C-alpha positions in Angstrom: 60.8 -39.9 69.2 61.6 -36.4 68.3 59.2 -33.5 68.3 58.6 -33.5 64.5 57.5 -37.1 64.5 55.2 -36.4 67.4 53.7 -33.4 65.6 53.2 -35.4 62.5 51.5 -38.2 64.4 49.2 -35.6 66.2 48.3 -34.0 62.9 47.4 -37.4 61.3 45.3 -38.3 64.3 43.4 -35.1 64.0 42.8 -35.7 60.3 41.5 -39.2 60.9 39.2 -37.9 63.7 37.9 -35.1 61.3 37.2 -37.5 58.5 35.5 -40.1 60.7 33.2 -37.4 62.2 32.5 -36.0 58.8 31.4 -39.3 57.4 29.4 -40.1 60.6 27.5 -36.8 60.2 26.8 -37.3 56.4 25.7 -40.9 56.5 22.2 -39.9 57.8 21.9 -37.3 55.0 22.8 -40.0 52.4 20.3 -42.4 53.9 17.6 -39.7 54.0 18.1 -38.8 50.3 18.3 -42.5 49.3 15.0 -43.4 51.1 13.0 -40.2 50.4 13.6 -39.5 46.7 12.3 -41.4 43.7 14.9 -42.9 41.4 16.1 -40.1 39.2 19.1 -38.4 37.9 18.7 -35.6 40.5 18.7 -38.2 43.3 21.9 -39.7 41.9 23.5 -36.3 41.6 22.6 -35.4 45.1 24.2 -38.5 46.4 27.3 -37.9 44.2 27.6 -34.4 45.6 27.6 -35.7 49.2 30.5 -37.9 48.2 32.2 -34.9 46.6 31.8 -33.0 49.9 33.5 -35.8 51.8 36.4 -36.0 49.3 36.9 -32.2 49.1 36.8 -31.7 52.8 39.3 -34.5 53.3 41.6 -33.0 50.7 41.3 -29.6 52.3 42.2 -31.0 55.7 45.3 -32.7 54.2 46.5 -29.7 52.3 45.7 -26.8 54.6 45.4 -28.5 57.9 42.8 -28.3 60.6 42.1 -25.6 63.2 
């Protein structure tokens, strides 16, 4: 294995770890919103925005990399 392949594998592993941790941290927020708010458009939008956060952060990690 050359150094470029090793670097790519390392970067991918960091991205997977980032995504897993992000989702793990946001699941309690999703549950809290789902169980605490009455059914409404605002509740639905709040849950959608959390999904947007996950997707946008994942895309940022893929495009710009992680620290």
